[in-house]
C-alpha positions as CSV (number, residue, x, y, z in Angstrom):
1,X,100.1,16.2,-43.8
2,X,100.2,19.6,-42.1
3,X,100.2,19.0,-38.4
4,X,101.9,21.5,-36.1
5,X,105.1,20.3,-34.5
6,X,103.9,21.4,-31.0
7,X,100.7,19.3,-31.3
8,X,102.8,16.2,-32.2
9,X,105.1,16.8,-29.3
10,X,102.3,17.4,-26.8
11,X,100.2,14.4,-27.8
12,X,101.8,10.9,-28.2
13,X,98.4,9.6,-29.5
14,X,98.7,12.0,-32.5
15,X,102.2,10.6,-33.3
16,X,100.9,7.0,-33.2
17,X,97.9,7.9,-35.4
18,X,100.2,9.5,-37.9
19,X,102.3,6.4,-38.0
20,X,99.3,4.3,-38.9
21,X,98.0,6.8,-41.5
22,X,101.5,6.8,-43.0
23,X,101.5,3.0,-43.2
24,X,98.3,3.1,-45.2
25,X,99.8,5.7,-47.5
26,X,97.0,8.2,-46.7
27,X,97.3,11.9,-46.7
28,X,94.9,13.5,-44.2
29,X,94.2,17.0,-43.2
30,X,94.9,18.4,-39.8
31,X,91.1,18.5,-39.1
32,X,90.8,14.8,-40.0
33,X,93.7,14.0,-37.7
34,X,92.1,15.9,-35.0
35,X,88.8,14.0,-35.6
36,X,90.6,10.7,-35.3
37,X,92.4,11.9,-32.2
38,X,88.9,12.7,-30.6
39,X,87.7,9.2,-31.5
40,X,85.7,10.1,-34.5
41,X,85.5,7.9,-37.7
42,X,87.0,9.3,-40.8
43,X,85.2,8.3,-44.0
44,X,87.3,7.6,-47.0
45,X,84.4,7.7,-49.5
46,X,85.6,10.9,-51.1
47,X,89.1,9.5,-51.9
48,X,90.0,8.6,-55.5
49,X,89.7,5.0,-56.5
50,X,93.4,4.5,-56.9
51,X,94.0,5.7,-53.4
52,X,91.3,3.4,-52.0
53,X,92.7,0.5,-54.0
54,X,96.2,0.9,-52.6
55,X,94.8,1.3,-49.1
56,X,93.1,-2.1,-49.3
57,X,96.3,-3.7,-50.8
58,X,98.4,-2.3,-47.9
59,X,95.7,-3.2,-45.3
60,X,95.7,-6.8,-46.5
61,X,99.5,-6.9,-46.1
62,X,99.4,-5.2,-42.7
63,X,96.6,-7.4,-41.5
64,X,98.7,-10.5,-42.1
65,X,100.4,-9.6,-38.8
66,X,97.1,-9.6,-36.9
67,X,94.7,-11.8,-38.8
68,X,95.3,-15.4,-39.9
69,X,92.8,-15.8,-42.8
70,X,92.6,-13.9,-46.0
71,X,90.1,-11.1,-45.8
72,X,87.6,-10.2,-48.5
73,X,85.8,-6.9,-48.9
74,X,82.6,-8.6,-47.6
75,X,84.5,-9.8,-44.5
76,X,85.8,-6.4,-43.5
77,X,82.9,-5.4,-41.2
78,X,83.0,-8.8,-39.5
79,X,86.8,-9.1,-38.9
80,X,87.1,-8.6,-35.2
81,X,90.3,-7.6,-33.4
82,X,89.8,-9.9,-30.4
83,X,91.7,-7.8,-27.9
84,X,89.7,-4.7,-28.8
85,X,86.3,-6.2,-29.5
86,X,85.7,-4.1,-32.6
87,X,85.4,-4.8,-36.3
88,X,87.9,-3.9,-38.9
89,X,91.5,-4.6,-39.9
90,X,94.1,-3.3,-37.4
91,X,96.6,-1.2,-39.2
92,X,98.8,0.1,-36.4
93,X,98.6,-0.7,-32.7
94,X,100.3,1.0,-29.7
95,X,100.0,1.1,-25.9
96,X,98.5,4.3,-24.6
97,X,99.0,5.4,-21.0
98,X,95.4,6.7,-21.1
99,X,93.5,4.1,-23.0
100,X,95.5,0.8,-22.9
101,X,96.1,-0.9,-26.2
102,X,94.9,1.2,-29.2
103,X,94.7,0.5,-32.9
104,X,94.1,2.5,-36.0
105,X,91.5,0.3,-37.7
106,X,90.3,0.2,-41.3
107,X,86.6,-0.7,-41.5
108,X,83.4,-0.1,-43.3
109,X,80.8,2.3,-42.0
110,X,77.5,2.2,-43.8
111,X,79.2,0.2,-46.6
112,X,81.9,2.9,-47.1
113,X,85.6,2.5,-46.2
114,X,86.6,4.4,-43.1
115,X,89.3,4.5,-40.4
116,X,88.9,4.9,-36.7
117,X,90.7,4.4,-33.4
118,X,89.8,1.5,-31.2
119,X,90.9,0.9,-27.6
120,X,91.2,-2.1,-25.4
121,X,89.6,-0.4,-22.5
122,X,86.9,1.5,-24.4
123,X,86.2,-0.5,-27.5
124,X,85.6,2.0,-30.2
125,X,86.9,5.3,-28.9
126,X,84.2,8.0,-28.9
127,X,84.8,11.3,-27.2
């Protein structure tokens, strides 16, 4: 991931997003990182099947911390992070000075896998 050091130092949200992306084993571009940081959803539909498969395996393991029941692919849009009020599997959560509790969430958008940031105060973060 090619993110400038100064951007990471200036923005604690960027560091937290990078931690979540790293947990999923994803490699994202600087522009995708910037999109997530601005509250946009990043589609994973152009990723190779092996990368998507490993993402879902890791997401299931990580979701065990946040979700009690086993999650199926069909369940993904309906799994709700109660404290955030949004659908998807929370991958990495942190407390933001600006937005309260935030999570990097794996979800489906129009039936396609995607990641986005959700916030306690704002629901799905859109800027």
